[in-house]
C-alpha positions as a Python dict, from the first residue, in 0.01 Angstrom:
ca = {
    (1, 'X'): (0, 0, 0),
    (2, 'X'): (4, -379, -2),
    (3, 'X'): (144, -598, 274),
    (4, 'X'): (410, -862, 224),
    (5, 'X'): (289, -1179, 56),
    (6, 'X'): (426, -1401, 333),
    (7, 'X'): (233, -1414, 662),
    (8, 'X'): (419, -1252, 949),
    (9, 'X'): (333, -1522, 1204),
    (10, 'X'): (244, -1891, 1188),
    (11, 'X'): (-132, -1950, 1155),
    (12, 'X'): (-299, -2010, 1491),
    (13, 'X'): (-399, -2364, 1576),
    (14, 'X'): (-780, -2374, 1601),
    (15, 'X'): (-767, -2529, 1949),
    (16, 'X'): (-564, -2229, 2071),
    (17, 'X'): (-838, -1985, 1968),
    (18, 'X'): (-1133, -1907, 2193),
    (19, 'X'): (-1314, -1655, 1970),
    (20, 'X'): (-1338, -1599, 1596),
    (21, 'X'): (-1437, -1237, 1534),
    (22, 'X'): (-1568, -1140, 1190),
    (23, 'X'): (-1645, -817, 1013),
    (24, 'X'): (-1957, -853, 798),
    (25, 'X'): (-1964, -667, 465),
    (26, 'X'): (-1701, -773, 207),
    (27, 'X'): (-1565, -1022, 461),
    (28, 'X'): (-1825, -1297, 498),
    (29, 'X'): (-1913, -1253, 131),
    (30, 'X'): (-1681, -1145, -153),
    (31, 'X'): (-1659, -780, -251),
    (32, 'X'): (-1734, -894, -607),
    (33, 'X'): (-2100, -923, -501),
    (34, 'X'): (-2099, -541, -516),
    (35, 'X'): (-2339, -523, -225),
    (36, 'X'): (-2148, -241, -65),
    (37, 'X'): (-2168, -49, -393),
    (38, 'X'): (-2542, -28, -336),
    (39, 'X'): (-2490, 96, 20),
    (40, 'X'): (-2235, 348, -101),
    (41, 'X'): (-2476, 485, -362),
    (42, 'X'): (-2751, 520, -104),
    (43, 'X'): (-2516, 704, 131),
    (44, 'X'): (-2464, 960, -144),
    (45, 'X'): (-2836, 973, -222),
    (46, 'X'): (-2920, 1033, 144),
    (47, 'X'): (-2685, 1333, 149),
    (48, 'X'): (-2821, 1461, -184),
    (49, 'X'): (-3179, 1454, -58),
    (50, 'X'): (-3107, 1582, 292),
    (51, 'X'): (-2893, 1879, 187),
    (52, 'X'): (-3018, 1948, -165),
    (53, 'X'): (-2680, 1882, -321),
    (54, 'X'): (-2576, 1753, -660),
    (55, 'X'): (-2452, 1396, -683),
    (56, 'X'): (-2095, 1522, -719),
    (57, 'X'): (-2120, 1753, -417),
    (58, 'X'): (-2279, 1478, -209),
    (59, 'X'): (-2001, 1239, -304),
    (60, 'X'): (-1736, 1483, -189),
    (61, 'X'): (-1914, 1534, 143),
    (62, 'X'): (-1960, 1161, 191),
    (63, 'X'): (-1593, 1079, 134),
    (64, 'X'): (-1482, 1369, 350),
    (65, 'X'): (-1687, 1228, 637),
    (66, 'X'): (-1547, 879, 582),
    (67, 'X'): (-1187, 996, 597),
    (68, 'X'): (-1230, 1240, 887),
    (69, 'X'): (-1479, 1051, 1104),
    (70, 'X'): (-1440, 683, 1013),
    (71, 'X'): (-1791, 651, 867),
    (72, 'X'): (-2029, 876, 678),
    (73, 'X'): (-2282, 833, 960),
    (74, 'X'): (-2041, 955, 1227),
    (75, 'X'): (-1968, 1265, 1022),
    (76, 'X'): (-2337, 1337, 971),
    (77, 'X'): (-2410, 1292, 1341),
    (78, 'X'): (-2114, 1501, 1455),
    (79, 'X'): (-2142, 1787, 1210),
    (80, 'X'): (-2514, 1793, 1130),
    (81, 'X'): (-2693, 1614, 1420),
    (82, 'X'): (-2847, 1360, 1182),
    (83, 'X'): (-3066, 1095, 1351),
    (84, 'X'): (-2886, 763, 1301),
    (85, 'X'): (-3199, 548, 1260),
    (86, 'X'): (-3316, 752, 959),
    (87, 'X'): (-2979, 712, 793),
    (88, 'X'): (-2929, 343, 871),
    (89, 'X'): (-3276, 249, 751),
    (90, 'X'): (-3221, 437, 426),
    (91, 'X'): (-2872, 317, 332),
    (92, 'X'): (-2945, -49, 414),
    (93, 'X'): (-3261, -62, 201),
    (94, 'X'): (-3084, -260, -70),
    (95, 'X'): (-3131, -562, -294),
    (96, 'X'): (-2974, -872, -136),
    (97, 'X'): (-3065, -1110, -418),
    (98, 'X'): (-2700, -1119, -531),
    (99, 'X'): (-2600, -1293, -208),
    (100, 'X'): (-2605, -1671, -211),
    (101, 'X'): (-2533, -1937, 47),
    (102, 'X'): (-2171, -2050, 55),
    (103, 'X'): (-2155, -2420, 153),
    (104, 'X'): (-1775, -2416, 174),
    (105, 'X'): (-1774, -2127, 418),
    (106, 'X'): (-2057, -2286, 615),
    (107, 'X'): (-1856, -2609, 649),
    (108, 'X'): (-1535, -2422, 737),
    (109, 'X'): (-1710, -2224, 1010),
    (110, 'X'): (-1869, -2542, 1143),
    (111, 'X'): (-1524, -2697, 1180),
    (112, 'X'): (-1393, -2413, 1394),
    (113, 'X'): (-1406, -2474, 1769),
    (114, 'X'): (-1489, -2184, 1997),
    (115, 'X'): (-1713, -1880, 1984),
    (116, 'X'): (-1800, -1678, 1674),
    (117, 'X'): (-1906, -1311, 1689),
    (118, 'X'): (-1982, -1041, 1430),
    (119, 'X'): (-1812, -699, 1471),
    (120, 'X'): (-1958, -454, 1219),
    (121, 'X'): (-1995, -81, 1153),
    (122, 'X'): (-2342, -161, 1012),
    (123, 'X'): (-2649, -219, 1228),
    (124, 'X'): (-2788, -547, 1356),
    (125, 'X'): (-3085, -546, 1119),
    (126, 'X'): (-2860, -534, 814),
    (127, 'X'): (-2628, -797, 960),
    (128, 'X'): (-2917, -1033, 1030),
    (129, 'X'): (-3052, -998, 676),
    (130, 'X'): (-2710, -1064, 524),
    (131, 'X'): (-2643, -1365, 746),
    (132, 'X'): (-2983, -1508, 659),
    (133, 'X'): (-2912, -1477, 286),
    (134, 'X'): (-2574, -1645, 337),
    (135, 'X'): (-2734, -1919, 552),
    (136, 'X'): (-2474, -1849, 822),
    (137, 'X'): (-2688, -1711, 1105),
    (138, 'X'): (-2657, -2024, 1319),
    (139, 'X'): (-2280, -1986, 1356),
    (140, 'X'): (-2281, -1655, 1545),
    (141, 'X'): (-2369, -1609, 1910),
    (142, 'X'): (-2374, -1227, 1896),
    (143, 'X'): (-2359, -923, 1670),
    (144, 'X'): (-2169, -620, 1799),
    (145, 'X'): (-2299, -341, 1577),
    (146, 'X'): (-2270, 35, 1543),
    (147, 'X'): (-2543, 90, 1801),
    (148, 'X'): (-2364, -128, 2057),
    (149, 'X'): (-2058, 90, 1991),
    (150, 'X'): (-2260, 406, 2068),
    (151, 'X'): (-2226, 495, 1698),
    (152, 'X'): (-1847, 520, 1726),
    (153, 'X'): (-1706, 320, 1429),
    (154, 'X'): (-1399, 108, 1374),
    (155, 'X'): (-1111, 196, 1363),
    (156, 'X'): (-1171, 418, 1666),
    (157, 'X'): (-1023, 228, 1959),
    (158, 'X'): (-1330, 252, 2183),
    (159, 'X'): (-1542, -20, 2016),
    (160, 'X'): (-1257, -270, 2041),
    (161, 'X'): (-1242, -229, 2417),
    (162, 'X'): (-1622, -241, 2437),
    (163, 'X'): (-1656, -568, 2248),
    (164, 'X'): (-1383, -731, 2456),
    (165, 'X'): (-1550, -619, 2779),
    (166, 'X'): (-1912, -673, 2678),
    (167, 'X'): (-1856, -1026, 2551),
    (168, 'X'): (-1575, -1134, 2781),
    (169, 'X'): (-1326, -1192, 2502),
    (170, 'X'): (-957, -1262, 2563),
    (171, 'X'): (-778, -1060, 2295),
    (172, 'X'): (-475, -1289, 2283),
    (173, 'X'): (-704, -1586, 2205),
    (174, 'X'): (-914, -1403, 1945),
    (175, 'X'): (-871, -1397, 1566),
    (176, 'X'): (-1022, -1099, 1384),
    (177, 'X'): (-1114, -1106, 1012),
    (178, 'X'): (-1168, -773, 835),
    (179, 'X'): (-1162, -642, 478),
    (180, 'X'): (-1058, -286, 569),
    (181, 'X'): (-695, -321, 672),
    (182, 'X'): (-690, -5, 883),
    (183, 'X'): (-953, -161, 1110),
    (184, 'X'): (-706, -433, 1205),
    (185, 'X'): (-458, -197, 1369),
    (186, 'X'): (-646, -150, 1701),
    (187, 'X'): (-715, -525, 1713),
    (188, 'X'): (-344, -599, 1678),
    (189, 'X'): (-262, -343, 1948),
    (190, 'X'): (-485, -536, 2188),
    (191, 'X'): (-320, -867, 2114),
    (192, 'X'): (-557, -1021, 1860),
    (193, 'X'): (-441, -1225, 1564),
    (194, 'X'): (-542, -1030, 1252),
    (195, 'X'): (-649, -1155, 910),
    (196, 'X'): (-701, -910, 625),
    (197, 'X'): (-964, -1030, 375),
    (198, 'X'): (-835, -813, 96),
    (199, 'X'): (-1001, -698, -226),
    (200, 'X'): (-940, -450, -506),
    (201, 'X'): (-1093, -135, -353),
    (202, 'X'): (-832, 125, -264),
    (203, 'X'): (-974, 175, 84),
    (204, 'X'): (-931, -196, 162),
    (205, 'X'): (-551, -168, 156),
    (206, 'X'): (-348, -49, 456),
    (207, 'X'): (-252, 321, 453),
    (208, 'X'): (96, 232, 585),
    (209, 'X'): (331, -69, 593),
    (210, 'X'): (59, -287, 745),
    (211, 'X'): (286, -440, 1010),
    (212, 'X'): (-24, -506, 1221),
    (213, 'X'): (-156, -760, 968),
    (214, 'X'): (-58, -1116, 1058),
    (215, 'X'): (-226, -1291, 765),
    (216, 'X'): (-412, -1203, 448),
    (217, 'X'): (-636, -1383, 203),
    (218, 'X'): (-867, -1311, -87),
    (219, 'X'): (-1083, -1616, -7),
    (220, 'X'): (-1202, -1656, 351),
    (221, 'X'): (-1332, -2012, 306),
    (222, 'X'): (-1001, -2130, 156),
    (223, 'X'): (-802, -1973, 441),
    (224, 'X'): (-1019, -2140, 703),
    (225, 'X'): (-1001, -2473, 522),
    (226, 'X'): (-621, -2454, 514),
    (227, 'X'): (-620, -2375, 885),
    (228, 'X'): (-794, -2702, 958),
    (229, 'X'): (-519, -2895, 778),
    (230, 'X'): (-230, -2750, 980),
}
């Protein structure tokens, strides 16, 4: 289900924001890069090889874990005691050559006052490699990854409280950017301003009326540039 086209609240003034919190995959780079498609295929391949399943059977298991546990990894850990390092190393062994530096996004991030932090269901190693390819590493003071969250993924509420506490973030002065709309709901509940970086995948859209989404965009750099003009 899509949200309304009009933003629900006025855009925040940059000087009123202390922290800019960003998801990583399909948020700091466009989903059209198809990077996550590679990760998705390797998730299925991991399950195929580990359990001796067909590709179709592995796909069903993978998606069942995603819907019931938030991530495939959480389902594998909970139901099959899979070691997370083995899984994370395998699924993130992908080709990053399709990622290119984005000078517009680099400039837009440079213009933002305040702190910038990554909040991802991936691991730090993957995040660092992606940020290096995008030439954006220097913007971010910290990466809060799935290990920091004790392998509990968004949208479980626990990681949101952890990142606020661990990094001393004031929710009401934080803006959170995320491509999976359902991951914005706990952020909104804690008082963050939410921005949905939407794309065509069905799982990107909110499963409800999306009243927890303050703003949405299909182009992060353009949204940040417009913010500077307000």
